[in-house]
VOGU-3710 file (C-alpha; in Angstrom, 3 decimals, decimal comma):
1> mkkrlfpgci> -58,063/6,205/3,192  -60,457/6,611/6,097  -59,137/5,227/9,356  -61,168/2,529/11,096  -61,051/2,985/14,862  -61,067/0,073/17,269  -64,268/0,014/19,379  -62,356/0,954/22,528  -60,905/4,071/20,925  -64,034/6,231/20,830
11> gtlslflssl> -64,332/6,825/24,554  -60,580/7,079/24,953  -60,327/9,712/22,251  -63,201/11,813/23,527  -62,076/11,781/27,164  -58,298/11,464/27,092  -57,140/12,494/23,626  -54,641/15,071/24,745  -52,815/12,915/27,285  -52,867/9,817/25,080
21> vyadglinpk> -51,349/11,309/21,979  -48,655/13,262/23,750  -47,696/10,146/25,683  -47,192/8,435/22,320  -45,214/11,375/20,923  -47,570/11,707/17,977  -49,464/14,979/18,043  -46,508/17,133/19,079  -45,730/18,967/15,807  -42,156/19,733/16,902
31> eitiwvsehk> -40,965/16,162/17,355  -40,781/12,913/15,377  -41,029/9,570/17,126  -39,782/6,380/15,485  -40,325/2,906/16,888  -37,753/0,224/16,099  -36,894/-3,195/17,476  -34,165/-3,139/20,107  -32,270/-5,685/18,002  -32,629/-3,910/14,642
41> gyagmkkvae> -30,116/-1,116/15,023  -31,745/0,865/17,834  -28,454/2,418/18,975  -27,463/3,279/15,403  -30,830/4,870/14,670  -30,348/7,121/17,701  -27,114/8,427/16,169  -28,882/9,197/12,892  -31,636/10,945/14,855  -29,076/13,078/16,696
51> kfehdtgfkv> -27,540/14,224/13,412  -30,975/15,097/12,002  -31,778/17,130/15,103  -28,387/18,877/14,929  -28,900/19,768/11,259  -32,589/20,725/11,324  -33,513/21,480/14,923  -36,287/18,891/14,658  -36,116/16,427/17,557  -36,387/12,705/16,837
61> nvehydhlpa> -37,275/10,268/19,621  -36,108/6,691/18,974  -38,026/4,172/21,058  -38,371/0,410/21,327  -41,045/-1,715/22,968  -42,008/-5,343/23,321  -44,737/-6,579/20,958  -44,189/-3,679/18,574  -46,688/-4,611/15,815  -49,552/-5,185/18,249
71> kfqerascgg> -48,718/-1,998/20,142  -48,513/0,006/16,913  -51,867/-1,282/15,676  -53,535/-0,568/18,995  -52,155/2,965/19,362  -52,353/3,981/15,701  -55,980/2,831/15,500  -56,732/5,361/18,231  -54,782/8,187/16,587  -51,643/7,576/18,657
81> gpdillwahd> -48,411/5,691/18,205  -45,185/6,808/16,522  -44,742/8,913/13,412  -42,547/6,178/11,879  -42,335/2,434/12,433  -39,593/0,036/11,312  -41,150/-3,401/10,848  -41,454/-6,302/8,429  -43,779/-5,873/5,460  -46,013/-8,872/6,136
91> rygewvklgl> -48,244/-6,802/8,486  -48,776/-3,936/6,075  -51,838/-5,341/4,303  -53,778/-5,477/7,542  -52,672/-1,978/8,538  -53,594/-0,519/5,157  -57,076/-2,033/5,517  -57,379/-0,252/8,853  -56,182/3,026/7,324  -53,117/3,249/9,548
101> leeiqpspee> -50,396/3,821/6,934  -49,599/6,854/4,817  -49,302/6,180/1,093  -45,961/7,316/-0,313  -45,170/8,282/-3,881  -41,461/7,657/-4,470  -39,819/9,446/-7,377  -38,184/7,457/-10,192  -34,801/8,386/-8,684  -35,843/7,027/-5,279
111> mdkfyqfswd> -37,216/3,866/-6,868  -33,942/3,228/-8,661  -31,881/3,400/-5,468  -33,500/0,235/-4,087  -33,985/-3,275/-5,439  -37,283/-3,650/-7,268  -38,328/-6,745/-5,323  -37,979/-4,765/-2,094  -40,363/-2,145/-3,479  -42,740/-4,956/-4,444
121> amkingkyyg> -42,993/-5,864/-0,764  -44,089/-2,287/0,002  -46,836/-2,422/-2,649  -50,470/-3,039/-1,764  -53,233/-2,800/-4,355  -50,951/-0,905/-6,712  -49,803/1,695/-4,155  -46,677/2,007/-1,997  -46,961/2,307/1,768  -43,379/2,180/2,971
131> ypfaveaisl> -39,704/2,593/2,155  -37,747/-0,686/1,913  -34,880/-0,928/4,383  -33,435/-4,417/4,933  -33,975/-7,829/3,383  -34,532/-11,028/5,339  -34,016/-14,403/3,684  -32,973/-17,788/4,986  -30,181/-19,914/3,524  -28,624/-23,350/3,822
141> icnkdivptp> -25,856/-22,997/6,418  -23,229/-25,746/6,649  -20,397/-26,515/9,061  -17,347/-26,727/6,783  -15,639/-29,232/9,074  -18,553/-31,654/8,702  -19,901/-30,812/5,241  -17,049/-29,210/3,252  -19,093/-29,151/0,035  -22,795/-28,289/0,387
151> pktfeefmsm> -25,090/-30,737/-1,430  -26,718/-29,700/-4,692  -29,896/-31,661/-3,921  -31,957/-32,172/-0,787  -32,025/-35,889/-1,585  -28,246/-36,099/-0,996  -28,797/-35,428/2,694  -30,253/-38,902/3,133  -27,139/-40,769/2,009  -24,923/-38,242/3,795
161> dkelkakgmh> -26,855/-38,748/7,009  -26,290/-42,508/6,964  -22,541/-41,885/7,195  -22,733/-39,142/9,815  -25,138/-40,986/12,116  -22,371/-43,505/12,795  -20,423/-40,571/14,289  -23,340/-39,355/16,406  -24,272/-36,554/14,005  -27,030/-35,657/11,565
171> afewdysnpy> -26,394/-34,284/8,092  -29,325/-31,871/8,104  -31,579/-30,360/10,759  -34,078/-27,536/10,561  -37,250/-26,306/12,233  -39,179/-28,579/9,893  -42,703/-27,996/11,285  -42,413/-24,218/10,807  -43,636/-23,399/7,254  -41,292/-20,401/7,083
181> ytyplisang> -38,213/-22,616/7,325  -39,748/-25,447/5,297  -40,932/-23,189/2,471  -37,925/-23,950/0,196  -39,108/-27,574/0,145  -42,709/-26,525/-0,500  -41,871/-24,002/-3,216  -39,324/-26,096/-5,128  -41,997/-27,878/-7,140  -44,599/-25,136/-7,280
191> gfsyqrnddg> -46,197/-25,074/-3,839  -47,283/-21,636/-2,587  -49,486/-19,847/-0,078  -51,729/-17,427/-2,012  -51,619/-16,203/-5,599  -49,975/-12,815/-6,072  -51,423/-10,467/-8,696  -49,455/-8,033/-10,860  -50,597/-5,003/-8,843  -49,178/-6,442/-5,629
201> sydtnvigvn> -52,513/-7,666/-4,300  -53,214/-11,293/-3,430  -56,071/-13,500/-4,526  -56,611/-15,400/-1,298  -59,189/-17,603/-3,003  -56,341/-19,201/-4,965  -54,642/-21,306/-2,295  -51,519/-23,369/-2,933  -51,531/-25,447/0,237  -53,168/-28,520/-1,275
211> skgtakglef> -51,048/-28,592/-4,445  -48,714/-31,174/-5,954  -45,695/-29,007/-5,150  -46,605/-28,673/-1,485  -47,270/-32,416/-1,319  -43,820/-33,214/-2,751  -42,145/-31,111/-0,089  -44,172/-32,679/2,686  -43,551/-36,197/1,354  -39,807/-35,529/1,571
221> ivkmvkeghi> -40,150/-34,504/5,216  -42,183/-37,612/6,025  -39,526/-39,769/4,372  -36,773/-38,039/6,364  -38,637/-38,825/9,587  -39,501/-42,414/8,673  -35,902/-43,206/7,751  -34,567/-41,629/10,942  -32,766/-38,656/9,370  -34,681/-36,199/11,573
231> ttetdyksme> -36,991/-36,680/14,541  -40,458/-35,269/15,117  -39,018/-33,404/18,142  -36,585/-31,373/16,017  -37,286/-27,643/16,317  -35,402/-24,343/16,082  -33,874/-24,610/19,550  -32,587/-28,170/19,134  -31,357/-27,437/15,601  -29,338/-24,449/16,761
241> adfidgkagc> -27,900/-26,312/19,745  -26,841/-29,285/17,607  -25,246/-27,032/14,997  -23,268/-25,078/17,586  -22,184/-28,328/19,283  -20,985/-29,827/15,992  -23,727/-32,457/15,857  -25,483/-31,170/12,716  -23,786/-30,689/9,358  -26,245/-28,250/7,782
251> iingpwgwkn> -29,223/-26,212/8,958  -31,688/-23,683/7,561  -31,476/-20,245/9,175  -31,066/-16,545/8,487  -28,511/-13,819/9,297  -29,991/-13,435/12,787  -28,280/-16,715/13,700  -24,788/-15,872/12,439  -23,597/-14,294/15,679  -24,161/-17,626/17,427
261> yknlrysvnp> -21,858/-19,465/15,028  -18,770/-17,305/15,526  -16,741/-20,273/16,791  -17,585/-22,416/13,755  -16,203/-22,541/10,237  -19,442/-22,293/8,301  -20,718/-21,452/4,833  -23,936/-19,745/3,730  -25,308/-21,347/0,582  -28,113/-21,376/-1,985
271> fptldgnqgk> -30,854/-23,933/-1,450  -30,472/-27,356/-3,030  -33,002/-28,753/-5,470  -35,822/-31,145/-4,653  -36,820/-33,484/-7,460  -34,617/-31,380/-9,739  -36,158/-27,983/-8,918  -34,610/-25,150/-6,925  -35,938/-24,415/-3,459  -37,069/-20,809/-2,932
281> pfvgvlglvi> -37,301/-19,129/0,473  -39,938/-16,731/1,688  -38,516/-13,197/1,609  -39,280/-10,583/4,220  -38,497/-6,898/3,796  -38,094/-4,583/6,760  -39,693/-1,326/5,805  -40,139/2,146/7,241  -43,776/3,234/7,301  -45,347/6,552/8,256
291> nnsspnkeaa> -48,362/6,686/10,550  -51,383/8,068/8,701  -52,226/10,175/11,783  -48,834/11,851/12,003  -48,855/15,668/11,715  -45,139/15,470/10,916  -45,305/13,600/7,621  -43,037/15,918/5,643  -40,408/16,013/8,385  -40,677/12,230/8,724
301> kkflteyvlt> -40,100/11,787/4,980  -37,104/14,109/5,097  -35,622/12,179/8,024  -36,067/8,898/6,168  -35,053/9,837/2,633  -32,187/12,221/3,442  -30,734/10,608/6,568  -31,799/7,021/7,335  -31,998/5,721/3,772  -28,490/6,818/2,815
311> dygyeevnna> -25,106/5,128/3,009  -24,438/7,166/6,160  -27,678/6,059/7,817  -27,152/2,424/6,917  -23,567/2,558/8,198  -24,694/3,767/11,620  -27,531/1,260/11,931  -25,501/-1,671/10,610  -22,596/-0,908/12,947  -24,988/-1,113/15,881
321> sqlgsvalks> -26,690/-4,318/14,747  -25,759/-6,289/11,643  -28,626/-6,021/9,170  -27,583/-8,770/6,772  -28,642/-7,840/3,251  -30,139/-4,398/2,675  -32,478/-2,828/0,150  -30,270/0,163/-0,763  -28,167/-0,907/-3,741  -25,171/1,322/-3,000
331> fenklesdpr> -24,748/0,043/0,562  -25,520/-3,565/-0,357  -22,686/-3,404/-2,894  -20,310/-2,507/-0,057  -21,562/-5,353/2,114  -21,325/-8,022/-0,570  -17,581/-8,419/-0,084  -18,886/-10,743/2,645  -19,941/-13,915/0,762  -22,614/-14,628/3,388
341> ilttmnnaka> -24,393/-11,400/2,519  -23,991/-11,930/-1,217  -25,593/-15,379/-0,933  -28,395/-14,041/1,263  -29,218/-11,388/-1,321  -29,093/-13,911/-4,167  -31,452/-16,185/-2,238  -33,770/-13,227/-1,666  -33,768/-12,295/-5,348  -34,640/-15,891/-6,241
351> gtimpnvpem> -37,231/-16,176/-3,470  -40,921/-15,437/-2,983  -42,077/-12,221/-1,318  -44,016/-13,172/1,788  -47,679/-12,193/1,312  -48,686/-9,144/3,338  -52,292/-10,251/3,899  -54,031/-11,117/7,198  -54,890/-14,532/5,755  -51,262/-15,557/6,318
361> nifwstvtea> -52,113/-16,112/9,998  -54,307/-19,089/9,125  -51,738/-20,286/6,569  -49,024/-20,545/9,229  -51,138/-22,423/11,749  -52,817/-24,850/9,348  -49,648/-25,760/7,448  -47,783/-26,253/10,726  -50,458/-28,713/11,806  -50,395/-30,449/8,400
371> ikssaagrks> -46,630/-30,951/8,646  -46,792/-32,226/12,220  -49,703/-34,602/11,661  -48,212/-36,170/8,534  -44,685/-36,407/9,987  -46,085/-38,150/13,071  -48,104/-40,542/10,911  -51,480/-39,351/12,175  -52,583/-38,400/8,655  -51,399/-39,083/5,134
381> vdkaletaek> -49,826/-36,165/3,287  -52,849/-35,858/0,991  -55,325/-35,907/3,870  -53,303/-33,439/5,941  -53,133/-30,920/3,096  -56,781/-31,406/2,162  -57,736/-30,691/5,770  -55,490/-27,610/5,817  -57,072/-26,152/2,688  -60,600/-26,744/3,995
391> rirkvk> -59,744/-25,026/7,251  -58,214/-22,028/5,468  -61,290/-21,609/3,261  -63,596/-21,918/6,253  -61,760/-19,421/8,450  -60,892/-16,787/5,839
//
């Protein structure tokens, strides 16, 4: 695929190409550079890189920066950036459009090592553009001392909350205005963002925002607010604080929150049903992608397939920063002795792969506004969702 350069790249490339690309560690054919988040196993990845260098003589630089996806897009669009990037799959569609990612062709043996749904997240228009690494899915998390038995239905939280409010607690809190955390309520009865095709592409003209399923989820939220079971001020920060302080029985969160609950007796659970149908979370997959401009593509693939994406590589990265559920079957099997990880993986398998299209940006903002406006009583559910769909169609 031909790379599309940002307008500001042309002058930069013609005048400063040499200094730019070496500063990014890209054009040097004797070194690989990988960018990872500081909180996604940076220290462990450095150990894997050291072993690769010891075995092959090929140096690997492991680096982390703030605003990684924006920095990658900016540098890679100008022919710079890292050889490899570890990041969530939801940005890949945009980067493939810009010609920034190298297509990979995994062998049947490589395909079989990882869960199929994790490969699906790497697939764009029938082609694969990354290796799946870790799986991110939210769950229902409950304080066992407040809610010993997690409810089977979302509706149960209302009666449960009436009892707990007398003790200064709430049965259920979550970042309700964030569509990512509210998606299990939206999806339970058929709500969705955009239609996914069999080849991994998305038909963004088929929009599920203004659907009966989405409306049912939003109507439940409005009812929770009206009856005083949550407040319109509830957000991620207040939810987490109340859960840690023993003021909330259950919350919606992912493995990234577990470290904050170390002083609690808590359970990680499947999502309850709404109106008799199972809630499904959005699923994110952290993948390892190769920069289309890299001159070190074969060495990068060797580093990934023979070192990082092995039980050894996962062990090092996971020891440095707990990954939660992972895409490699053999290592996931080892981790699933922890019931939290087993439940997270089961929720991911039952969930919906987050679309990897740029149109998700407008989905997040418009659905957030629809939730807030209906919960606050400024608009009816139907009007809020109708407005959201119109805005999405206008902007996209």
